[in-house]
N, C-alpha and C positions, 0 to 999 in steps of 0.2 A: 504491499498500499504505500503511496506516496506520502510525503511526508507536509503534514496539514499546516498550511502556509494561512498568517492570519486574513482574514477577510479586510481588515477595513484597519486606517493607520490608528485607531482606538485602540485596536489590542494591542498595542507597545508598551511597554513601561519601560521607558531610559534613565539614565545617570543624569540629572543635573551639572553643572560645571562644581559644584561643592559635594559632589559624590551620594545625592540624594535622589531615591526611586520618585522618578513622574509618574504616572498614569497619562498615557495619551486621550483618555476618555475623559481627564480633565477639561479636554478644548473641545469634548463635542458639541456640536452646536453653531460653533466658531470657523469664519472663513481665517485661514490658515497662510503664513505663505515661510515655507520651508526652505533656510539659504547655509549653503557651509561658506563659511568665515575666515579668512584671513588677515593676521597683523598687519602682515608687512608686504601687500602685493601692490600693484600699481593700482588695484580697482578700489581698495581700501577706504581711503579715505570719502569719496564718489558714496559708494555703497554704503556704508556707515551714516552719510550724512541724509540720504533720501529715505534711507530703511526710519531713520530715526523722524524725517517729517512725515511719513506713511503712517507711523506706529502711533504719535500725536495724537495725529486726527481722525484715527478710526478706531483706537485701543477700547474707547468707551462703546462704540457699534459694534460690536462683535466681531474684531478683526485681532488676530495676535501675529507674531512672527517669532519661531522658532530658528532661532542661530547654533549651528554645529560647528564648532573651529576643527579644523580639518590640516593636516601638516603632507598633506599629500601631492601635492605642488609645489616643487621648486625648495621644498623645505620654507614656504612662508609662513606658516603658524608652528614655531619651534618651542615656542612657550612652554610651560607648567599651566596646568588651569588656573593658579592663581596669578601669573604672570598674564596670561589670555583674559583674564578677568580684568585684571587693571587696568591692560589698554583697552577693553571695549568699554566697557565701564565709566572710566574715568577720564582717558585720553577721548573716546569718540561718543562717550553720554550716552550709552546705550542702557534703556531701559527693558526692553523684551528681553524674552527668558534665551539664556544661553545655556548650552548642555555639556555634558561629560566629551571631549576632543575624541572622535571619530573619524575612522577610514572609509571613505566613499565608493573605492574600487576595489576592485580584486577579491581574494576569496576569503579575507578578515574584515568585509564591509559590514558597518553597521546594520543590521536586520531592519533597520526603517529605512534605510538608504537602498537596499535590496527592493522591498516594497514600493517606494519612490519610482525608482527606476524601471521595474515592471510595467508601470501602470503606464509610464509616460517613456520611452526611447529616446532617444536624443540623436542629433545629426552623427554622432559617433556609435550607431548602434548606443547599447546599455548607458555605457561609460560616462562618468562625468567629465568634463573638458578641462576644468580651471573651476580655481574660486567664487565663489559668491554665483553659482546656478543658483536658480531659484525654483524653488515647484509652489503652484497655488493649488490646494487644496479647502473645498466647499463645504459648507456645514455638515452634510452628510460624510466628510472624510473620504470624498472620490476626488481625486488628482483630477485637474482640471488642465489644467497646463504646465508646460517646462519651459522656463527661460534661459538665454545663454547668459553668460557670467559679463556678458559685455551690454546686454540690455539693464538701461539706468531702472532702479528701484521707481521713478515715479512716471516711467513709461508704463508701468502696470495698471497704475494706479484706479484707470477706465474698468479695469477688469475686478479689480476689487470692489468698485462700486457696484458693477453687476451684481456679483456675487452678496455681497451684502443690501442687497434690493436699494440702494441709494441712485435717484437718478438724476 
């Protein structure tokens, strides 16, 4: 019999940056943007800046950003969880949840990333191409869209508004 895969992202429990277990079911009914982040990438400043704008604007309307630090792309997230938290929360003023550092590609890819990629493959097959690949998830936990690292978060705003039912 095949291994039973979770049907929805809500079936996953993952560790936050402080090592606490977080059930993604706690985000049920919210629109989610799931993004792999890095502190030392050319895209870091613009992405954190725009993610913060979106988060501030929509967090009280059922929108959540889940950030997953990843060091698989040119070693651009080399720090410990404490160092990552310092950069993300102090330097970039991120208020959205940041999770434990994960791998997004390869045999050690985090189960949540295997799920995201199985629902929305990319141009390079399933692999995540670079830091700041973004997945948009609807209120029912379904992955509805995948965006390239170079897609600015603010360019996704209309899609977020549509999923939130804001016109």
